[in-house]
N, C-alpha and C positions, 0 to 999 in steps of 0.2 A: 713639461711646459705647454701641455695642450689643454690645460684647464679643465680635465675630467676630475670628478670627485675621486678621492681615494678609498675605493671600497670594490669589493668583487663586481665585476663587470661581464655582461654577456654580449658577444658581437654576433649577429645575424646576417647572412646574405641570401636574399630572395631572388629567385629567377622565375620568368614566366612572362605573361602578358601583363600589361599595365594594369588592368584589372584585376588579374589573379595576384599580383603582387600587392596591390593596395589591399586585397581581401586578406592575404597573409599577414601583412602589417598589422591590420587592426586586430586580428585573432590574437597574435603574438602580444600586442600592447595590452589587450584585455586580460591575457594570462598573467603578464607581467604586473600589471595593476593588481590583480587579485592577490599576488604573492609579495605585495609590497615594493615592488620594483618602482623606480623613479628614474627622472631624466631620460624618457625614451626618446632618442632621436634617429632619424633616418635621412638618407640622401638617393637621390637617383642620378645626378650627375656624376660621372667617373671622378673628376676631380675632388668633389665633396666626399665621395665614398672613400677615396684614398685618404683623405684627412681624418675620416672617423676610424679607418683601420690603421692609421699610423702608431697608435698606442701598441697595438698587438706586434707589430713589425719592430717596434723599438723595445718590447719588454726586455729582452737580454741587456740592452745598454741601461735601461732604467734599473734592473736589478743590481747591476754593478755599482750604482751609485748609492746603494743601500750600506756599502762598506767599501769606500775607496781604499784602492791598494790589494785588494782580496783577488783572487782568481774565481773563475766560474767553474762549476762541476755540474753540467747538465745531464739530466738522465730523463727518460720518459719510459711509460709502459701503455699498453692498450688492454682495456677490459671490455666486458660485454656492457653495452650502454645500460641495462638494467642494475648494474653493480657499480657504475661510475660515481654516483653521489656518495655512497658509503666508502668506496675507496679513497676518493679525494678527502673526505671529512677525516678518515682515519689516518691518511698520510698527514695531513694537516696537524693532526695531533701529535704525530710522531715527531715532525718537524719541531714543534713548539716543546715537547717534551725532552728533547735531545739538546735544546738550545742552540738551533741552527738558524740560519736565515735562508729561507728558501720559497720565493714565491711560485705560485703554480699557475701555469697557463695550460690551455688544451684545446684540441679540436673535439669538443664534446659531442658533435654530431657522429662521430665514429669510435668513440671511447678512449681516444688517445690523449693523454695528457702528460705535461712536461714540469719537472720540478728543477729550478735554476738555482741550485745550491751557490751560495757566495761564501767561499772558504779561504782560510788560511793553511794552505798544504804544507806549512813547516810546522804546525801545531799538531803534535802526535795524539794528543787527547782529542782534538776536534775531529782529526781524521779518524779516528777510531768511532766516533759519534756518527761521521759521514757513512762509514761502511755500514754500521749498524741499521741506519736509516734505509740505506739501499737494501740490505738483506730484508728487513721488514717489508719495505715496498714490494720486492719482487715475490717474496713469500704470500703477501696477501693478494697480489695479482695473480698468481697462479692458483691459488686456492678458489678463486672465484671464475676460473676458467680463461683468464687472459693469457697474454704474452709477454715476456720480459722487455721488449722493445717494440715500439710502433713505428718509429720513424728514424731515430737516432742511429739504429743499428747495433749490431752485437759488439763488434770491435774486439777489443782485449778485455775490458772490464766486465762483460757480461757472459763471458765463455762457461763460467762455472754454473751459471744459471741454466744453459741450454741444456744441460744433463737432466736437471729437475723437470724442465718443461717438455722435453722430446724423448727422454728415456732411451731405449735400444735404437731408436731412429738414428741417433747419432753414431752409430757403428756404420750405418748405410751411408751416411753422409762423409764420414772418413773414406770409405771405400770409393766413393764417387770422386771425392778430392784426390785421391791417390791415384786414381785411374786418369783423371784430366790434368794433373799438376804432380807428377811423380817425385820432382825436385822441390815441391813446396815453395815455388817462386811467387805464386800469386797470393797477396796480402798474407805473408807467413806470420803465425801467431795470433790471427785474428779469426773470429768466427769459431773455428773448431780447433781443439786441443789435439795435435797429431801425435801425440805420445802414446 
């Protein structure tokens, strides 16, 4: 309901002096124009900035409207910025090839991006495709020197990837966990496999 065009969108936030910010805006607008960007808009008042950012803040809820009644399956990764475009493009191909619904949003300035899969957890075939997409995403991320999670955390779902990412360091992490939490009371079953 914000009236934005339905297409890939970049949001920038600039900080500095008034003159410095104006210069940054003009530079980014010129680059955007050179690459076919459109509808470049900016705001300096806090309330106007909040309105511009509203689409990013509401992305999860907008995703859910793509498939009413479905469940969210959010995931994220973080890759070196030099590999970000390649990783996002290949992830988009995987989502499409696997016939999934999964908009992508990210903090592209730090290489972190999120895939907001919208799924039916009761559909076994779809869940197999979701797991395959996740496996491909993490393998691609690790292959370019990234990390399996940038913001959402490891939780339970990414434990198996931690070994591929950190190798033998996981043994040290287990020893530290046992020393600080011998009864495994703090977040049991998350981040580390204690078996």
